[in-house]
C-alpha positions as CSV (number, residue, x, y, z in Angstrom):
1,M,0.0,0.0,0.0
2,R,1.5,3.4,-1.0
3,V,1.2,6.4,1.1
4,R,0.7,9.5,-1.0
5,L,2.5,12.6,0.3
6,P,1.0,16.0,0.0
7,A,2.1,18.0,-3.0
8,V,3.6,20.6,-0.7
9,L,6.0,18.1,0.8
10,R,7.1,16.6,-2.5
11,R,8.5,19.9,-4.1
12,P,10.7,22.6,-2.5
13,P,9.0,26.0,-2.7
14,V,10.1,28.3,-5.6
15,A,11.1,31.0,-3.1
16,V,13.7,28.7,-1.4
17,N,15.2,27.7,-4.8
18,A,15.5,31.4,-5.7
19,V,17.3,32.3,-2.4
20,L,19.8,29.4,-2.9
21,V,20.6,30.6,-6.4
22,L,21.2,34.2,-5.2
23,L,23.5,33.0,-2.4
24,L,25.6,31.0,-4.8
25,A,25.9,33.8,-7.3
26,G,26.8,36.3,-4.6
27,G,29.5,34.0,-3.2
28,G,31.0,33.6,-6.6
29,C,31.1,37.4,-7.2
30,W,32.8,38.1,-3.9
31,A,35.5,35.5,-4.5
32,W,36.2,36.9,-8.0
33,L,36.4,40.5,-6.8
34,S,38.7,39.5,-3.9
35,V,41.1,37.7,-6.3
36,R,41.0,40.6,-8.7
37,G,41.6,43.2,-6.0
38,D,44.5,41.3,-4.5
39,S,46.0,41.0,-8.0
40,A,45.7,44.7,-8.7
41,Q,47.1,45.7,-5.3
42,A,50.0,43.4,-5.8
43,G,51.0,45.3,-9.0
44,R,50.8,48.8,-7.2
45,P,53.4,50.1,-4.7
46,T,51.9,50.4,-1.2
47,G,51.6,53.9,0.1
48,T,52.8,55.7,-3.1
49,R,52.0,59.4,-3.1
50,T,52.4,61.5,-6.2
51,V,52.1,65.1,-7.4
52,S,51.4,66.3,-10.9
53,V,53.7,68.5,-13.0
54,S,51.8,71.7,-13.9
55,R,52.4,75.2,-15.0
56,G,52.6,78.2,-12.7
57,T,55.0,80.6,-11.0
58,V,58.1,79.7,-9.1
59,T,59.4,82.1,-6.5
60,A,62.7,81.9,-4.5
61,T,63.2,84.0,-1.4
62,V,65.7,84.3,1.4
63,T,64.7,85.4,5.0
64,A,66.3,86.8,8.1
65,D,65.4,88.4,11.4
66,G,66.0,92.1,11.7
67,S,64.8,95.2,13.5
68,V,63.2,98.6,12.7
69,R,65.5,101.6,12.8
70,S,65.3,105.2,11.7
71,A,66.7,105.9,8.3
72,S,68.2,109.2,9.5
73,T,69.9,109.6,12.9
74,A,72.4,112.0,14.5
75,S,74.5,112.2,17.6
76,A,75.0,115.7,19.0
77,S,78.1,116.3,21.3
78,F,79.6,119.4,22.9
79,A,82.5,120.9,21.0
80,T,83.8,122.4,24.3
81,A,84.4,120.6,27.5
82,G,82.7,121.9,30.6
83,T,80.0,121.5,33.3
84,V,76.5,121.1,32.0
85,T,74.5,124.1,33.1
86,A,71.2,123.5,31.2
87,I,69.4,120.9,29.2
88,S,66.6,122.3,27.0
89,V,65.0,119.1,25.7
90,R,63.6,115.8,26.9
91,V,63.3,112.4,25.3
92,G,60.4,112.5,22.9
93,D,60.7,116.2,22.0
94,V,60.6,117.0,18.3
95,V,63.3,119.6,17.4
96,K,64.3,121.6,14.4
97,K,67.7,121.9,12.9
98,G,69.8,124.4,14.8
99,Q,67.6,124.4,17.9
100,L,69.4,124.8,21.2
101,L,69.6,121.4,23.1
102,A,71.9,122.1,26.1
103,T,74.7,124.4,27.3
104,V,77.9,124.0,29.4
105,D,79.5,126.7,31.6
106,P,81.2,129.2,29.1
107,A,83.4,131.0,31.7
108,A,86.6,129.3,30.8
109,A,86.1,129.5,27.1
110,Q,85.2,133.2,27.4
111,R,88.5,133.9,29.3
112,D,90.4,132.2,26.6
113,L,88.7,134.4,24.0
114,D,89.5,137.5,26.0
115,V,93.2,136.6,26.2
116,A,93.3,135.8,22.5
117,K,91.8,139.2,21.6
118,A,94.3,141.0,23.9
119,N,97.2,139.2,22.2
120,L,95.8,140.1,18.8
121,T,95.7,143.8,19.8
122,A,99.3,143.7,21.0
123,A,100.4,142.0,17.8
124,R,98.8,144.7,15.7
125,D,100.3,147.4,17.8
126,A,103.7,145.9,17.3
127,L,103.2,145.7,13.5
128,D,102.2,149.4,13.5
129,R,105.4,150.4,15.3
130,A,107.5,148.4,12.9
131,E,105.9,150.0,9.9
132,E,106.4,153.5,11.4
133,G,110.0,152.8,12.2
134,G,110.7,151.5,8.7
135,S,112.1,148.2,10.1
136,D,111.4,144.7,8.8
137,T,107.7,143.9,9.4
138,S,107.7,140.2,8.4
139,S,108.0,138.9,12.0
140,A,105.3,141.3,13.2
141,E,103.0,140.3,10.4
142,N,103.4,136.6,11.3
143,S,102.6,137.4,14.9
144,V,99.4,139.1,13.8
145,A,98.4,136.2,11.7
146,Q,98.9,133.7,14.5
147,A,97.0,135.9,16.9
148,E,94.1,136.1,14.5
149,L,94.0,132.3,14.3
150,A,94.0,132.1,18.1
151,V,91.0,134.4,18.3
152,D,89.1,132.3,15.8
153,E,89.8,129.2,17.8
154,A,88.8,130.8,21.0
155,Q,85.6,132.1,19.5
156,A,84.8,128.6,18.3
157,G,85.4,127.4,21.9
158,V,82.8,129.8,23.1
159,S,80.3,128.8,20.5
160,G,81.0,125.1,21.4
161,T,79.5,125.6,24.8
162,R,76.1,125.7,23.1
163,L,74.8,122.4,21.8
164,T,72.4,122.7,18.8
165,A,70.6,120.1,16.8
166,P,72.5,119.0,13.7
167,M,69.2,117.9,12.0
168,A,65.4,118.0,12.5
169,G,64.1,114.9,14.4
170,T,62.9,113.5,17.7
171,V,65.1,113.3,20.8
172,V,65.6,109.6,21.5
173,A,68.2,109.8,24.2
174,V,69.8,112.4,26.5
175,N,73.1,111.0,27.9
176,G,73.8,113.5,30.7
177,T,72.4,115.6,33.5
178,V,72.8,119.2,34.7
179,G,76.0,119.4,36.8
180,S,77.7,116.5,35.0
181,S,80.8,117.1,32.9
182,A,80.7,117.0,29.1
183,G,83.8,116.4,27.1
184,G,84.7,118.4,23.9
185,S,84.7,117.1,20.4
186,A,85.6,118.3,17.0
187,G,82.0,119.1,16.0
188,N,78.4,119.4,17.0
189,G,77.4,116.0,15.8
190,S,76.9,113.9,12.7
191,A,73.9,112.4,11.0
192,A,73.5,108.9,9.4
193,G,72.3,108.9,5.8
194,A,69.2,107.1,4.8
195,N,71.1,104.7,2.6
196,G,73.8,103.9,5.1
197,G,74.6,100.2,5.4
198,S,74.3,98.0,8.5
199,S,76.7,95.7,10.2
200,G,75.3,92.5,11.7
201,G,71.9,93.9,11.8
202,Q,73.0,97.2,13.3
203,Q,72.5,100.7,11.9
204,G,75.7,101.7,10.0
205,G,77.1,105.0,8.9
206,S,76.0,106.9,12.1
207,T,79.2,108.1,13.7
208,S,79.1,110.1,16.9
209,S,81.6,112.1,18.9
210,S,82.4,110.8,22.3
211,S,81.3,112.9,25.3
212,G,82.2,112.9,29.0
213,S,78.8,111.3,29.8
214,T,78.4,107.7,30.7
215,S,77.2,106.9,27.2
216,S,79.5,106.1,24.4
217,G,77.1,108.0,22.0
218,G,76.5,111.7,21.8
219,F,75.1,113.9,24.6
220,V,71.8,114.0,22.7
221,E,70.7,111.4,20.2
222,L,68.2,112.3,17.4
223,A,66.2,110.2,15.0
224,D,63.8,111.0,12.2
225,L,60.9,108.7,13.2
226,T,58.9,109.5,10.1
227,K,61.4,107.6,8.0
228,L,62.0,104.1,9.3
229,Q,63.8,101.3,7.6
230,V,64.8,97.7,8.5
231,T,68.2,96.2,9.1
232,A,68.8,92.5,9.1
233,G,71.8,90.1,9.2
234,F,71.5,87.5,6.3
235,A,73.4,84.3,6.2
236,E,76.6,84.2,4.1
237,A,75.0,81.9,1.4
238,D,71.8,84.0,1.2
239,A,73.6,87.3,1.1
240,T,75.3,86.4,-2.2
241,K,71.8,86.4,-3.8
242,L,70.9,89.9,-2.7
243,K,71.3,93.2,-4.6
244,D,69.9,96.7,-4.5
245,G,66.2,97.1,-5.6
246,Q,65.0,93.5,-4.8
247,A,61.5,93.4,-3.5
248,A,61.0,92.4,0.2
249,T,58.2,91.7,2.6
250,I,58.5,92.7,6.3
251,T,56.5,91.0,8.9
252,W,56.3,92.5,12.5
253,N,56.6,90.0,15.4
254,A,54.9,92.2,17.9
255,L,52.1,93.6,15.7
256,Q,49.4,91.1,14.8
257,S,49.1,90.5,11.0
258,A,51.2,93.6,10.3
259,Q,53.2,93.4,7.1
260,A,54.8,96.0,4.8
261,A,56.4,96.0,1.4
262,G,59.9,97.2,1.0
263,A,63.1,96.9,-1.1
264,V,66.8,96.2,-0.5
265,V,68.6,99.5,-0.2
266,A,72.2,98.4,0.7
267,V,74.2,95.2,1.4
268,D,77.2,95.6,3.7
269,P,80.4,94.9,1.8
270,Q,82.0,93.4,4.9
271,A,80.8,90.5,6.9
272,T,80.2,90.2,10.7
273,T,81.2,87.1,12.5
274,T,79.6,86.1,15.8
275,N,80.2,82.7,17.4
276,N,81.7,81.5,14.1
277,V,78.5,82.5,12.2
278,V,79.0,84.8,9.3
279,T,76.3,87.3,8.4
280,Y,76.0,90.4,6.1
281,G,74.0,93.4,7.2
282,V,71.3,94.4,4.8
283,T,69.2,97.6,4.8
284,V,65.6,97.4,3.6
285,S,63.4,100.4,3.0
286,V,59.7,100.3,4.1
287,T,57.1,101.6,1.7
288,T,54.2,102.1,4.1
289,L,54.5,101.7,7.8
290,P,51.8,99.8,9.7
291,A,50.1,101.4,12.6
292,G,52.2,101.0,15.8
293,A,55.5,100.6,14.0
294,K,58.4,101.9,16.1
295,P,62.2,101.8,16.1
296,G,63.6,98.8,17.9
297,Q,60.8,96.4,17.0
298,T,61.8,93.0,15.7
299,V,60.7,91.8,12.3
300,R,61.1,89.0,9.8
301,V,62.4,90.1,6.4
302,S,61.8,88.0,3.2
303,V,63.5,89.1,0.0
304,I,62.5,87.8,-3.4
305,T,65.7,86.7,-5.2
306,G,64.1,85.1,-8.2
307,T,60.8,84.6,-10.0
308,A,59.9,82.4,-13.0
309,K,56.3,82.8,-14.4
310,D,54.3,80.4,-16.5
311,V,56.8,77.6,-16.3
312,L,56.6,73.8,-15.7
313,L,57.0,73.2,-12.0
314,V,57.0,70.3,-9.5
315,N,57.1,70.0,-5.8
316,S,60.7,70.4,-4.7
317,A,60.3,67.4,-2.3
318,A,60.0,65.2,-5.3
319,V,63.4,66.2,-6.8
320,S,66.6,64.7,-5.6
321,G,70.2,65.5,-6.4
322,T,72.5,68.5,-6.3
323,G,74.4,70.8,-8.6
324,D,73.5,70.1,-12.3
325,R,72.2,66.6,-11.7
326,H,68.6,66.1,-10.6
327,T,66.3,63.2,-10.8
328,V,62.7,62.4,-10.1
329,T,60.6,59.2,-10.0
330,V,57.8,59.1,-12.5
331,L,54.7,56.9,-12.0
332,T,53.7,55.3,-15.3
333,E,51.1,52.8,-16.4
334,T,53.7,50.0,-16.1
335,G,55.2,51.1,-12.7
336,Q,57.8,53.6,-11.6
337,E,60.8,54.9,-13.5
338,S,63.7,57.2,-12.5
339,R,64.1,60.1,-14.8
340,R,66.8,62.8,-15.0
341,V,65.5,66.3,-15.2
342,T,66.9,69.8,-15.8
343,V,66.1,72.3,-13.1
344,G,65.8,76.1,-13.7
345,L,64.9,78.3,-10.7
346,A,64.9,76.4,-7.4
347,G,62.0,78.0,-5.5
348,D,61.0,77.8,-1.9
349,Q,58.6,74.9,-2.4
350,A,58.7,74.2,-6.1
351,Y,61.3,73.7,-8.8
352,E,61.1,75.0,-12.4
353,V,61.6,72.1,-14.7
354,T,63.1,73.0,-18.1
355,A,63.6,69.4,-19.5
356,G,62.7,65.8,-18.6
357,L,59.1,66.2,-17.7
358,T,55.8,67.2,-19.4
359,E,52.7,68.8,-17.9
360,G,50.5,66.2,-16.3
361,D,53.3,63.7,-15.5
362,R,52.9,62.3,-12.0
363,V,56.1,62.2,-9.9
364,V,56.4,60.2,-6.7
365,L,57.0,61.9,-3.4
366,P,59.5,60.2,-1.1
367,Q,58.2,58.6,2.1
368,G,57.7,61.3,4.8
369,A,57.5,64.2,2.2
370,S,54.5,66.4,2.3
371,T,52.5,67.9,-0.5
372,G,52.3,71.2,1.3
373,S,51.5,74.6,-0.2
374,T,54.0,75.5,-2.8
375,G,53.5,79.2,-3.2
376,G,54.3,78.5,-6.8
377,G,50.9,79.0,-8.2
378,L,50.1,75.2,-8.6
379,P,46.3,74.6,-8.9
380,A,44.6,72.3,-6.5
381,R,42.8,69.6,-8.5
382,G,40.5,66.7,-7.7
383,G,39.0,68.3,-4.6
384,L,41.7,66.9,-2.4
385,P,41.4,67.7,1.3
386,G,44.1,69.6,3.2
387,G,46.1,72.7,2.3
388,G,48.2,71.0,-0.3
389,G,47.9,73.1,-3.3
390,F,49.5,70.3,-5.3
391,P,47.2,67.8,-6.9
392,G,47.6,64.5,-5.0
393,G,47.2,61.1,-6.4
394,G,44.7,58.5,-5.3
395,G,42.7,60.7,-3.0
396,L,45.7,61.6,-0.8
397,T,45.4,64.2,1.9
398,G,47.8,67.1,1.7
399,G,49.9,67.5,4.9
400,G,50.0,71.3,4.8
401,A,53.8,71.4,5.4
402,R,56.0,72.6,2.6
403,G,58.8,70.6,1.1
404,G,61.2,73.5,1.1
405,N,64.5,73.7,-0.6
406,G,66.3,75.1,2.4
407,T,66.0,78.8,1.4
408,R,63.3,79.4,4.0
């Protein structure tokens, strides 16, 4: 006797069969994609980062720390020694050229003048007697000439008891007090020219006569605060790239976001060596002073030493070699290849490439290098995150640090 099963138990449902087919197909696809992915990854270097060769502007700069100084200064010192009897100015006062600054006791100088005048009168009387007597007058004439010179010198001594301003400007120092003694000098003071050089970051060309005060400068120091400039000490290698007229950017350390344009005015012909470090003083003019700029403030000076516009360029971190021999690693469809290139201007973050590469070539960055901002006008392509500025390969994130060439 046969037992007849229900139709439902004799055949699997259609839905179950469909699910089994889908599971088998999905498993096959996953296995195929896994094998294909492993194969593709095996043919590609792990962690390779690239940047594209593009067109733009390459800029090379050199930088140094410096300070703000007046472009025109003067040291005023007494021409006649004596005790200071009056000081007519204070620090911060604005004075005109020739204005009285201070005086010393003129009594001794006046006595010398009185004696010199009496001697001149006696010499002239002697000359008159010689002429009247018909004798030789040559000796008497010499005595008169010497006496006249003595009077002129004594008169200058009296004038030297009054200290006047050798230039218009602001009083920045008074190196003495009433009752102190001030030593004599050959003149009233001297001013430094606006184009005077600097030595080791110090203002140059400003000579001053020594005085009897405790300061090694003049009795009164003057500066034109309306005409400021910057002096900076540049490294020996950087100084060889500098010349008059090069554009510069000055950044103030104490003034937030304060910058000014300028230009190289002078480069010291002689170096300054401190702790075996050789630097050359450079004077830089300032076009427009930012609010709050004062003498003595510290700044950072960046001078443009070269610019190449609309040229092929590549991140300097991707270029290796020195002198006339440079190489890059180019990523091709078949892998990586080392290629020799000819470099033009070596910029701060990008190199000008004159031979060996074409626009669009992708060069490999060494491990640890960054695709930081180049400052060379490279376009950011592909919507890559980060501040790179160079187009990165494979969705790489720009590190934001520059691959500099050592000039900054």
